[in-house]
C-alpha positions in Angstrom: 49.1 -54.7 2.6 50.1 -51.5 4.4 50.0 -48.2 2.6 53.3 -46.4 3.1 52.4 -43.4 0.9 48.9 -42.2 0.2 47.7 -42.7 -3.3 47.7 -39.7 -5.7 44.5 -38.3 -7.0 45.3 -39.9 -10.4 45.7 -43.3 -8.7 42.4 -42.9 -6.8 40.5 -42.0 -10.0 42.0 -45.1 -11.7 40.9 -47.3 -8.7 37.4 -45.9 -9.2 37.5 -46.8 -12.9 37.3 -43.1 -13.8 33.9 -42.6 -12.1 35.0 -39.3 -10.6 36.8 -36.2 -11.9 39.7 -34.8 -9.9 37.5 -32.0 -8.7 34.7 -34.3 -7.6 37.2 -36.3 -5.6 38.4 -33.2 -3.9 34.8 -32.2 -3.2 34.1 -35.6 -1.6 37.2 -35.3 0.5 35.9 -31.9 1.8 32.5 -33.4 2.6 34.1 -36.3 4.6 36.4 -33.9 6.5 33.4 -31.6 7.2 31.3 -34.5 8.5 34.2 -35.6 10.8 34.5 -32.1 12.1 38.1 -32.1 10.8 38.9 -34.3 13.8 41.0 -37.1 12.4 43.0 -38.0 15.6 42.2 -40.6 18.1 41.5 -39.5 21.7 44.6 -39.1 23.7 45.4 -39.4 27.4 45.1 -35.6 27.7 41.6 -35.7 26.2 40.5 -38.4 28.8 42.2 -36.5 31.7 39.9 -33.5 30.8 36.9 -35.7 30.2 37.2 -37.6 33.6 38.2 -34.4 35.4 34.9 -32.9 34.5 33.1 -35.8 36.1 34.7 -35.3 39.5 32.8 -33.9 42.5 35.8 -32.3 44.2 36.4 -28.6 44.6 38.1 -26.7 41.8 41.4 -26.5 43.6 41.7 -30.2 44.2 40.5 -31.0 40.7 43.2 -28.7 39.2 46.0 -30.1 41.4 44.9 -33.7 40.5 44.7 -32.8 36.8 48.3 -31.3 36.9 49.8 -34.2 38.8 48.0 -36.8 36.7 49.2 -35.0 33.5 52.8 -35.3 34.8 52.4 -38.9 35.6 50.8 -39.6 32.2 53.6 -37.7 30.5 56.1 -40.0 32.2 54.2 -43.0 31.1 54.6 -41.9 27.4 58.3 -42.5 27.6 58.0 -46.0 29.0 57.2 -48.8 26.5 55.6 -50.9 29.2 52.6 -48.6 29.2 51.7 -49.1 25.6 49.5 -52.0 26.7 47.1 -49.6 28.4 44.4 -47.6 26.5 44.6 -43.8 26.8 41.4 -43.8 28.8 42.7 -46.3 31.2 46.0 -44.4 31.6 44.0 -41.2 32.3 41.8 -42.8 34.9 44.7 -44.5 36.6 46.7 -41.3 36.6 43.9 -39.3 38.1 43.2 -42.1 40.7 46.9 -42.1 41.6 47.1 -38.3 41.8 44.1 -38.2 44.2 45.7 -40.9 46.3 49.1 -39.2 46.4 47.7 -35.8 47.2 45.4 -37.3 49.9 42.2 -35.7 48.5 39.1 -36.1 50.6 36.8 -36.5 47.5 38.7 -38.5 44.9 37.4 -39.1 41.4 35.0 -42.1 41.4 37.0 -44.3 39.0 33.9 -46.2 38.0 33.1 -43.4 35.5 35.9 -44.9 33.4 34.0 -48.1 32.9 37.1 -50.2 33.6 37.0 -53.1 36.1 38.6 -52.4 39.5 41.3 -54.9 39.1 42.5 -53.5 35.8 42.5 -49.9 37.3 44.4 -51.1 40.3 47.0 -52.8 38.1 47.4 -49.7 36.0 47.7 -47.5 39.2 50.2 -49.8 40.7 52.4 -49.7 37.6 52.1 -45.9 37.5 53.0 -45.7 41.2 56.2 -47.7 40.4 56.9 -45.4 37.6 56.6 -42.3 39.9 58.8 -43.9 42.5 61.5 -44.6 39.9 61.2 -41.1 38.5 60.9 -39.0 41.6 63.5 -36.5 40.4 62.0 -36.0 36.9 58.3 -35.7 37.8 58.6 -32.3 39.6 60.1 -30.9 36.4 56.8 -31.7 34.6 54.6 -30.1 37.3 53.6 -26.5 38.0 55.7 -25.3 41.1 52.6 -25.0 43.3 51.6 -28.6 42.7 55.2 -29.9 43.1 55.3 -28.2 46.5 52.3 -30.3 47.6 54.3 -33.4 46.8 57.0 -33.6 49.5 57.4 -37.3 48.8 59.0 -36.4 45.4 62.8 -36.4 45.5 64.2 -33.1 44.4 60.8 -31.4 44.7 60.9 -27.7 43.9 
């Protein structure tokens, strides 16, 4: 059964057979949130872009450009249902790999840091490449102007 609405404090106390007072329940909630560092969200593509970006050996300029382009590619993928089959970490690794390839970087990110098999990464990157080729006019709008200028293959580049 899926909970559509969270139970009220009164309902939770009833489920616990009255073992807690409302104040004790609130205190327990605070303890749990504190232990979790108030971080209740799952890691996103953006989180993994930052994470993998820190693992790269490229110079700061190349890393920033790849991060910006990968962020735009990942943002495009959020609007396409076909990409829901990929985990956020895989999308991030694929986006960074594609960005390095498209920008012609000399020292691309070693995609092995993602832990994904090469075939799965290649499939993801191929799908992202197709997405970019179909959205060549939209992608520049998601990029900083200085990065869009480094992408002459984009239609309608700034």
